[in-house]
C-alpha positions in Angstrom: -48.8 -47.0 225.0 -51.0 -43.9 225.7 -48.5 -42.8 228.4 -45.7 -42.9 225.9 -47.6 -40.7 223.5 -48.4 -38.1 226.2 -44.8 -38.1 227.3 -43.6 -37.6 223.7 -46.1 -34.8 223.2 -45.0 -33.1 226.5 -41.3 -33.3 225.4 -42.1 -31.9 222.0 -44.0 -29.0 223.4 -41.3 -28.2 226.0 -38.7 -28.1 223.2 -40.8 -26.0 220.8 -41.6 -23.3 223.3 -39.0 -21.2 225.0 -39.3 -20.4 228.6 -39.8 -16.7 228.0 -42.9 -17.5 225.8 -44.3 -19.8 228.5 -43.8 -17.2 231.2 -45.3 -14.5 229.0 -48.4 -16.6 228.3 -48.9 -17.4 231.9 -48.6 -13.7 232.8 -51.0 -12.6 230.1 -53.5 -15.2 231.3 -53.1 -14.0 234.9 -53.7 -10.4 233.9 -56.9 -11.2 232.0 -58.1 -13.4 234.9 -57.5 -10.5 237.3 -59.3 -8.0 235.0 -62.3 -10.3 234.6 -62.5 -10.9 238.4 -62.3 -7.2 239.2 -65.0 -6.3 236.7 -67.2 -9.1 238.1 -66.8 -7.9 241.7 -67.6 -4.3 240.7 -70.8 -5.5 238.9 -71.9 -7.5 241.9 -71.3 -4.6 244.3 -73.3 -2.2 242.0 -76.1 -4.8 241.8 -76.1 -5.3 245.5 -76.2 -1.5 246.2 -79.0 -1.1 243.7 -81.0 -3.8 245.5 -80.3 -2.4 249.0 -81.2 1.2 248.1 -84.2 0.3 245.9 -82.8 1.2 242.5 -85.5 0.8 239.9 -88.6 0.8 242.1 -91.7 2.3 240.7 
């Protein structure tokens, strides 16, 4: 019974969203994921450089 409900829900969602909306949402999610990853890598590199070169030592 649960499988029928999931199938019905999937069909309802596939008919309610157009393909352009789905592709647009996937693209937006990908862009934000990329931005977050790039910012994270830059922060880690700056932190590592500060540790290596003794940033903040007294």
